[in-house]
Residue frames as a rotation matrix with the C-alpha (Angstrom) as fourth column:
UNK 1
-0.602 0.387 -0.698 19.37
-0.724 0.105 0.682 17.83
0.337 0.916 0.217 -7.34
UNK 2
0.191 0.809 0.557 16.21
-0.900 0.370 -0.229 15.74
-0.392 -0.457 0.799 -6.89
UNK 3
-0.812 -0.455 -0.366 16.35
-0.562 0.781 0.274 11.96
0.161 0.428 -0.889 -7.31
UNK 4
-0.344 0.680 -0.648 14.14
-0.061 0.672 0.738 8.87
0.937 0.293 -0.189 -7.20
UNK 5
-0.581 0.102 -0.807 14.08
0.784 0.337 -0.522 8.82
0.219 -0.936 -0.276 -3.40
UNK 6
-0.906 0.253 -0.338 12.74
-0.112 -0.916 -0.385 12.38
-0.407 -0.311 0.859 -3.34
UNK 7
-0.596 0.694 -0.404 10.07
-0.662 -0.141 0.736 11.51
0.453 0.706 0.544 -5.86
UNK 8
-0.392 0.414 -0.821 8.97
0.427 0.873 0.237 8.40
0.815 -0.258 -0.519 -3.97
UNK 9
-0.757 0.031 -0.653 8.74
0.629 -0.235 -0.741 10.45
-0.176 -0.971 0.159 -0.78
UNK 10
-0.861 0.438 -0.258 6.68
-0.463 -0.885 0.046 13.19
-0.208 0.159 0.965 -2.42
UNK 11
-0.359 0.775 -0.520 4.13
-0.513 0.302 0.804 10.80
0.780 0.555 0.289 -3.99
UNK 12
-0.490 0.134 -0.861 4.02
0.605 0.764 -0.225 8.68
0.628 -0.631 -0.455 -0.83
UNK 13
-0.891 0.116 -0.439 3.20
0.288 -0.604 -0.744 11.75
-0.351 -0.789 0.505 1.29
UNK 14
-0.709 0.660 -0.247 0.42
-0.697 -0.603 0.388 12.72
0.108 0.447 0.888 -1.10
UNK 15
-0.042 0.773 -0.633 -1.38
-0.577 0.498 0.647 9.36
0.816 0.393 0.425 -1.19
UNK 16
-0.860 -0.440 -0.258 -0.53
-0.097 0.638 -0.764 7.85
0.500 -0.633 -0.591 2.21
UNK 17
-0.756 0.632 0.168 -4.03
-0.244 -0.035 -0.969 8.61
-0.607 -0.774 0.181 3.60
UNK 18
-0.602 0.504 -0.620 -5.94
-0.729 -0.029 0.684 7.04
0.326 0.863 0.385 0.67
UNK 19
0.355 0.819 0.451 -7.45
-0.928 0.368 0.064 4.30
-0.114 -0.441 0.890 2.83
UNK 20
0.945 -0.188 -0.268 -5.06
0.103 0.948 -0.302 1.51
0.311 0.258 0.915 1.80
UNK 21
0.588 -0.801 -0.115 -1.65
0.202 0.008 0.979 0.68
-0.783 -0.599 0.166 3.25
UNK 22
0.944 -0.328 -0.027 1.04
-0.155 -0.371 -0.915 2.43
0.290 0.869 -0.401 1.18
UNK 23
0.552 -0.832 0.043 4.72
0.488 0.365 0.793 1.40
-0.676 -0.417 0.607 0.97
UNK 24
0.675 -0.483 -0.558 7.77
-0.698 -0.662 -0.272 3.12
-0.239 0.573 -0.784 -0.58
UNK 25
-0.360 -0.929 -0.086 10.34
-0.896 0.319 0.310 1.20
-0.260 0.189 -0.947 -2.57
UNK 26
-0.810 0.016 -0.587 10.14
-0.273 0.874 0.401 -2.55
0.519 0.485 -0.703 -3.15
UNK 27
0.280 0.960 -0.013 6.88
-0.590 0.182 0.786 -4.33
0.757 -0.213 0.618 -2.35
UNK 28
-0.144 -0.307 0.941 6.90
-0.960 0.275 -0.058 -6.07
-0.241 -0.911 -0.335 1.04
UNK 29
-0.727 -0.130 -0.675 7.32
-0.341 0.920 0.191 -9.86
0.596 0.369 -0.713 0.99
UNK 30
-0.761 0.451 -0.466 4.52
0.594 0.773 -0.224 -12.08
0.259 -0.447 -0.856 2.18
UNK 31
-0.826 0.547 -0.139 1.94
-0.448 -0.785 -0.427 -9.24
-0.343 -0.290 0.893 2.07
UNK 32
-0.787 0.533 0.312 -1.54
0.572 0.819 0.044 -10.74
-0.232 0.213 -0.949 1.95
UNK 33
0.141 0.938 -0.317 -3.94
0.684 -0.324 -0.653 -7.80
-0.715 -0.125 -0.687 1.82
UNK 34
0.746 0.208 0.633 -4.65
0.613 -0.584 -0.531 -4.77
0.260 0.784 -0.563 -0.32
UNK 35
0.287 -0.680 -0.675 -1.72
0.469 -0.514 0.718 -2.45
-0.835 -0.523 0.171 -0.60
UNK 36
0.988 -0.033 0.149 -0.05
0.106 -0.561 -0.821 0.20
0.111 0.827 -0.551 -2.76
UNK 37
0.231 -0.969 -0.084 3.64
0.775 0.131 0.618 0.44
-0.588 -0.208 0.782 -3.66
UNK 38
0.975 -0.077 -0.208 5.24
-0.165 -0.880 -0.446 3.76
-0.149 0.469 -0.870 -4.70
UNK 39
0.336 -0.900 0.278 8.51
0.517 0.423 0.744 3.18
-0.787 -0.107 0.607 -6.48
UNK 40
0.333 -0.304 -0.892 10.77
-0.678 -0.735 -0.003 5.29
-0.655 0.606 -0.451 -8.66
UNK 41
0.898 -0.024 0.438 11.63
0.317 0.725 -0.611 3.75
-0.303 0.688 0.659 -11.99
UNK 42
0.175 -0.930 -0.323 15.42
-0.328 -0.365 0.871 3.89
-0.928 -0.046 -0.369 -12.39
UNK 43
0.974 0.223 0.032 16.20
-0.024 0.246 -0.969 3.97
-0.224 0.943 0.245 -16.07
UNK 44
0.460 -0.888 0.001 19.97
0.220 0.113 -0.969 4.43
0.860 0.446 0.247 -15.78
UNK 45
0.323 -0.414 -0.851 22.72
0.945 0.093 0.314 5.02
-0.051 -0.905 0.422 -13.25
UNK 46
-0.580 -0.488 0.652 23.15
0.561 -0.820 -0.116 8.59
0.591 0.298 0.749 -14.45
UNK 47
-0.823 0.300 -0.482 21.89
0.276 -0.530 -0.802 11.46
-0.496 -0.793 0.354 -12.25
UNK 48
0.064 0.928 0.368 18.26
0.982 0.007 -0.188 12.38
-0.177 0.373 -0.911 -12.89
UNK 49
-0.890 -0.308 0.336 17.82
0.389 -0.898 0.206 15.74
0.238 0.314 0.919 -14.58
UNK 50
-0.855 0.518 -0.007 14.92
-0.367 -0.614 -0.699 16.85
-0.366 -0.595 0.715 -12.39
UNK 51
0.080 0.894 -0.441 12.43
-0.967 0.178 0.184 14.57
0.243 0.412 0.878 -14.21
UNK 52
-0.855 -0.397 0.332 11.82
-0.499 0.804 -0.324 11.33
-0.138 -0.443 -0.886 -12.40
UNK 53
-0.144 0.822 -0.551 9.35
-0.533 0.405 0.743 8.57
0.834 0.401 0.380 -13.39
UNK 54
-0.824 -0.008 0.567 7.49
-0.535 0.342 -0.772 6.94
-0.187 -0.940 -0.286 -10.51
UNK 55
-0.499 0.675 -0.544 5.08
-0.065 0.597 0.800 4.01
0.864 0.434 -0.254 -10.53
UNK 56
-0.497 0.489 0.717 2.13
-0.831 -0.031 -0.555 3.71
-0.249 -0.872 0.421 -8.14
UNK 57
-0.649 0.221 -0.728 1.13
-0.230 0.855 0.465 0.02
0.725 0.469 -0.504 -8.20
UNK 58
-0.155 0.722 0.674 -2.21
-0.986 -0.070 -0.152 -0.91
-0.062 -0.688 0.723 -6.53
UNK 59
-0.806 -0.169 -0.568 -2.52
-0.240 0.969 0.052 -4.55
0.541 0.179 -0.822 -5.44
UNK 60
0.027 0.815 0.579 -5.61
-0.987 0.113 -0.112 -6.48
-0.156 -0.569 0.808 -4.36
UNK 61
-0.691 -0.282 0.666 -5.68
-0.286 0.952 0.107 -10.24
-0.664 -0.117 -0.738 -3.71
UNK 62
-0.783 0.414 -0.463 -7.32
-0.395 0.244 0.886 -12.21
0.480 0.877 -0.028 -6.56
UNK 63
-0.031 0.867 0.497 -10.86
-0.969 0.096 -0.227 -13.27
-0.245 -0.489 0.838 -5.88
UNK 64
-0.418 -0.092 0.904 -11.80
-0.233 0.972 -0.009 -16.92
-0.878 -0.215 -0.428 -5.70
UNK 65
0.488 0.726 0.484 -13.94
0.318 0.369 -0.873 -16.68
-0.813 0.580 -0.050 -8.84
UNK 66
-0.248 -0.720 0.648 -11.21
0.898 0.080 0.433 -15.14
-0.363 0.689 0.627 -11.00
UNK 67
0.523 0.509 0.684 -13.09
0.727 -0.685 -0.046 -11.87
0.445 0.521 -0.728 -11.51
UNK 68
-0.680 -0.704 0.205 -11.39
0.542 -0.671 -0.506 -8.51
0.494 -0.233 0.838 -11.03
UNK 69
0.045 0.651 -0.758 -12.93
0.921 -0.321 -0.221 -6.31
-0.387 -0.688 -0.614 -8.34
UNK 70
-0.333 -0.193 0.923 -13.45
0.777 -0.611 0.153 -3.44
0.534 0.768 0.354 -10.81
UNK 71
0.684 0.654 0.324 -15.55
0.330 -0.673 0.662 -1.37
0.651 -0.346 -0.676 -8.40
UNK 72
0.752 -0.474 -0.457 -12.78
0.473 -0.095 0.876 -1.36
-0.458 -0.875 0.153 -5.79
UNK 73
-0.264 -0.905 0.333 -10.05
0.907 -0.115 0.405 -0.58
-0.328 0.408 0.852 -8.35
UNK 74
-0.026 0.316 0.949 -12.10
0.679 -0.690 0.248 2.26
0.733 0.651 -0.197 -9.84
UNK 75
0.905 0.426 -0.010 -12.71
0.278 -0.572 0.771 3.80
0.323 -0.701 -0.636 -6.42
UNK 76
0.517 -0.768 -0.379 -9.06
0.527 -0.064 0.848 3.67
-0.675 -0.637 0.371 -5.23
UNK 77
-0.307 -0.588 0.748 -7.82
0.952 -0.194 0.239 4.84
0.005 0.785 0.619 -8.62
UNK 78
0.335 0.536 0.775 -10.18
0.518 -0.792 0.324 7.84
0.787 0.293 -0.543 -8.49
UNK 79
0.940 -0.034 -0.339 -9.02
0.305 -0.364 0.880 8.62
-0.153 -0.931 -0.332 -4.93
UNK 80
0.074 -0.996 -0.044 -5.36
0.745 0.026 0.667 8.59
-0.663 -0.083 0.744 -5.96
UNK 81
-0.236 -0.102 0.966 -5.99
0.877 -0.451 0.167 10.69
0.419 0.887 0.195 -9.07
UNK 82
0.648 0.590 0.481 -7.82
0.348 -0.792 0.502 13.34
0.677 -0.158 -0.719 -7.03
UNK 83
0.783 -0.444 -0.436 -5.22
0.412 -0.155 0.898 13.39
-0.466 -0.882 0.061 -4.25
UNK 84
-0.222 -0.931 0.289 -2.39
0.861 -0.048 0.507 13.89
-0.458 0.361 0.812 -6.74
UNK 85
-0.101 0.240 0.965 -4.27
0.765 -0.602 0.230 16.54
0.636 0.762 -0.123 -8.75
UNK 86
0.823 0.510 0.249 -5.09
0.234 -0.705 0.670 18.53
0.517 -0.493 -0.699 -5.60
UNK 87
0.492 -0.677 -0.548 -1.58
0.832 0.180 0.524 18.34
-0.256 -0.713 0.652 -4.15
UNK 88
0.956 -0.287 -0.061 0.49
-0.292 -0.950 -0.113 21.45
-0.025 0.126 -0.992 -3.69
UNK 89
0.317 -0.923 -0.220 4.26
-0.085 0.203 -0.975 21.51
0.945 0.328 -0.014 -4.25
UNK 90
0.637 -0.142 -0.757 6.05
0.739 0.389 0.549 20.20
0.216 -0.910 0.353 -1.17
UNK 91
0.929 -0.299 -0.216 8.05
-0.144 -0.832 0.535 22.67
-0.340 -0.466 -0.817 0.90
UNK 92
0.109 -0.991 -0.081 11.36
-0.282 -0.109 0.953 23.46
-0.953 -0.081 -0.291 -0.68
UNK 93
-0.633 -0.273 0.724 10.43
0.513 0.552 0.657 22.21
-0.579 0.788 -0.210 -4.17
UNK 94
-0.192 0.628 -0.754 8.91
-0.895 -0.427 -0.128 23.41
-0.403 0.651 0.644 -7.35
UNK 95
-0.792 -0.060 0.607 7.07
-0.003 0.995 0.095 20.25
-0.610 0.073 -0.789 -8.39
UNK 96
-0.088 0.767 -0.635 4.92
-0.990 -0.136 -0.028 19.37
-0.108 0.627 0.772 -11.38
UNK 97
-0.602 -0.033 0.798 3.35
-0.174 0.981 -0.090 15.89
-0.780 -0.194 -0.596 -11.45
UNK 98
-0.189 0.504 -0.842 2.14
-0.982 -0.086 0.169 14.52
0.013 0.859 0.512 -14.79
UNK 99
0.216 0.310 0.926 0.24
-0.256 0.933 -0.253 11.24
-0.942 -0.182 0.281 -15.16
UNK 100
-0.619 -0.571 -0.539 1.92
-0.689 0.065 0.722 9.44
-0.377 0.819 -0.434 -18.07
UNK 101
-0.306 0.592 -0.745 -0.31
-0.522 0.550 0.652 6.36
0.796 0.589 0.141 -18.28
UNK 102
-0.386 0.228 0.894 -2.32
-0.784 0.431 -0.448 3.89
-0.487 -0.873 0.012 -16.22
UNK 103
-0.043 0.350 -0.936 -3.21
-0.740 0.618 0.265 0.31
0.671 0.704 0.232 -16.98
UNK 104
0.752 0.288 0.593 -4.21
-0.592 0.692 0.414 -3.01
-0.292 -0.662 0.690 -15.47
UNK 105
-0.253 -0.912 -0.323 -1.18
-0.951 0.296 -0.094 -5.34
0.181 0.283 -0.942 -15.24
UNK 106
0.801 0.461 -0.382 -1.79
-0.427 0.887 0.174 -9.05
0.419 0.024 0.908 -15.83
UNK 107
0.751 -0.456 -0.479 0.25
0.567 0.816 0.114 -11.27
0.338 -0.357 0.871 -13.53
UNK 108
0.435 -0.573 0.695 2.06
-0.351 -0.818 -0.455 -8.35
0.829 -0.046 -0.557 -11.93
UNK 109
-0.569 -0.528 0.630 2.45
-0.798 0.169 -0.579 -10.13
0.199 -0.832 -0.517 -8.59
UNK 110
-0.713 0.244 -0.657 1.54
0.075 0.959 0.274 -13.72
0.697 0.146 -0.702 -7.84
UNK 111
-0.478 0.629 -0.613 -1.90
0.875 0.400 -0.273 -13.98
0.074 -0.667 -0.742 -6.21
UNK 112
-0.265 0.320 -0.910 -2.78
0.324 -0.859 -0.396 -10.31
-0.908 -0.399 0.124 -6.79
UNK 113
0.497 0.342 0.797 -4.56
0.853 -0.360 -0.377 -8.19
0.158 0.868 -0.471 -9.37
UNK 114
-0.285 -0.706 -0.648 -2.54
0.690 -0.621 0.373 -5.04
-0.666 -0.341 0.664 -10.08
UNK 115
0.770 0.398 0.498 -3.35
0.623 -0.633 -0.459 -1.62
0.133 0.664 -0.736 -11.48
UNK 116
-0.182 -0.940 -0.288 -0.37
0.911 -0.271 0.309 0.59
-0.369 -0.206 0.906 -12.29
UNK 117
0.941 0.334 0.058 -0.27
0.335 -0.889 -0.311 4.37
-0.053 0.312 -0.949 -12.57
UNK 118
-0.055 -0.990 0.129 2.89
0.998 -0.054 0.013 5.97
-0.006 0.130 0.992 -13.94
UNK 119
0.925 0.264 -0.272 3.69
0.291 -0.955 0.062 9.53
-0.243 -0.137 -0.960 -13.00
UNK 120
0.026 -0.922 0.386 6.54
0.842 -0.188 -0.506 11.81
0.539 0.339 0.771 -14.07
UNK 121
0.742 0.145 -0.655 7.70
0.580 -0.629 0.517 14.32
-0.337 -0.764 -0.551 -11.48
UNK 122
0.181 -0.670 0.720 9.52
0.518 -0.558 -0.649 17.45
0.836 0.490 0.246 -12.59
UNK 123
0.751 0.041 -0.659 11.39
0.657 -0.147 0.739 18.73
-0.067 -0.988 -0.138 -9.53
UNK 124
-0.009 -0.791 0.612 13.51
0.281 -0.590 -0.757 21.77
0.960 0.165 0.228 -8.76
UNK 125
0.269 0.010 -0.963 14.83
0.962 0.045 0.269 22.60
0.046 -0.999 0.003 -5.30
């Protein structure tokens, strides 16, 4: 049965070549540049029933003037959307990826602006 680790791995493999450093699991400590974190959202300790929520959080250091770099966020968001939409099911899985929501997160990580995309992966092996 598929779990959060499988889901993280699938989304990571899809977006790893998006032009920004991508990490799986918890965000790295002391990271100073632009980066993306792919992390499954564990809602309980029960086994997942082939539907796993995963967050893709996009981080960019805050600018000195307090403005959000909207052009950069729009470009990387569009890249991720297109990569996920064009992705085929990984070998050994039947996989459907649905975008549940996306939003800008205020104060998501100290010193960073954050845009979050939530996906739901339906997996069958």
